[in-house]
N, C-alpha and C positions, 0 to 999 in steps of 0.2 A: 637479538633476534626477536621478531614479533610473532605472536601466536594469535591466529584469527580463528573464530569458531562461530558457525551459524547453527542455532538450535531453536526448538520450540521453547517459548518463554511464557510466563504467566503475566497477564495484565496487572496482577496484584503485586508483583515484585516492585520494590520501591523505585529502582532506576527506570524500569519499564513504564511504570505509571507516570513518573515525572516526564518522560519523553512523550508519552501519549497525551498527557495534559498540555504539554507545550504545543504539540501538533494541533490539538483541538482548538486551543486559544488562537493560534495563528490562522487557522482556517475560518474561525468565527470572526476574526478581525478583518479578513480579506473578503468575506462573502456575506451577503444578507442571509438571515435565518432561513428563508424559504428556498435558498439555493445551496445551502451548506449541508453536505452529506457525510461529513466526517463523523465517525462513531466515537462516543465517549468510551473510556476504558471498560466500564461496566458492561457495555454491549458486546465487547469482545470475549466475554466469558460464556460462550455458547458452544454447544457440541458440534455445530456445523462450521466453526471458525477455528483455524489454527493460526497462531501468531508466532512469527519468527523474529529473533533478535540476532544481530551480529555483534560479537564482542571481540575486541582486540586487547590482548593482555588483560582480560577480565573486565574491561571497561566497555559498557554499552555504546555502540556507535550509531545504530539505526534499527528500525523495526519495519515490519510489513505483515499484513494478514491476508489469508485466503479464506473467503467464505464459500462454502460448497453448497450448491443447489442440486437438484436432481440430475440435471444433465450439463451443467456448466459451473464455472467458478467465477468469483469476482475478487479482484485485488482491492484491498482496503488498507487504510491507515499506514501508507508508506511514508516514513519520515526518517530523515537523517539530521543529526545536529548540524545547524547552519555552519558552524566553524569547521566541520569535517566534510562538507560537500566538495565534490570534485575529486574524491579519492577512491571512487568505485564502490562505496558502501551500498548505495541503493541498487546498483547493478548486481551485486552479490546476493542481496536479499531477494531481489526480483527473481534471480536464477533459482534460488531455493524454493520460492513460492511456485514457480512454474514446474519444477521437478516434483513438488508435492502434488500439484494438479494432475500431472501425468500419472504419477503413482496411484492416484485415486481413480484413474480411469476417465477423467474429464476430457472432453474433446474440444472444448472452447473455453477461453477465459475472457472476461470483459473487465472494464474499469471505467470509472468516471473521475475526471480531474477538472480543474478549472480551465477556462478558455482565455484568461487574461495573461499578460506578459509575465506576471509573477509565477506562472505555472509552465512557462516555456521550456525550462530545463527538464521538468518531469515529462512533458509531452515528447521531447526529443529522446529521452531515455527509453520510453516505451516504444517509440517508432524504431529506434535502433535495435530493439529486441524483437521486432517483427510485428508489433501491434499496428493496426490500421484504424483510421477513423470509421465510425459506424454511427447509427442512430441510437436513440435511447433504448434501453433494455430493461427487463424486469419491471419494477415499479417506477422507474424513472420516467419523467416526461421531458419533452423538448424544453430546453432552457438555454438562453444565449450565454449564460455564465458557466455552463457545463460543456465539457468536451468528452465525448464517449469514444472508446477504442476497444478493439477486440483482437484476439489472436487465436487462430485455429492450431490446436496442438497435434 
């Protein structure tokens, strides 16, 4: 029997840091520096960010973060180990992040992801959760390598 658990995690935990470092390296390899908005693990140690991890039988499967602003949230650092993709890990993490946003009283959540084919699965996941394409938000500017999405809670 498998035991699955989603909980707030620290970016300092060795397995969490390793997955976040893997995510950052992949994003930096796929995107020029001026278009890469992935956060290093150190930036996730902020009072306005909660980082969730999904563990199955104690082994980390994926992570995702919610950055809270005054009146909205932003999904950041969603990543699942490549060999575990297609098993619903990201969907479960996203569900926990959206539940956290609702509990915090946020009325809208945004995200930025890549516009290329390597990000098609992520865009499909977000669309299936009700996110719709929108323009740049916050400090983002229009960038052909970015795809912006939002969800009203």
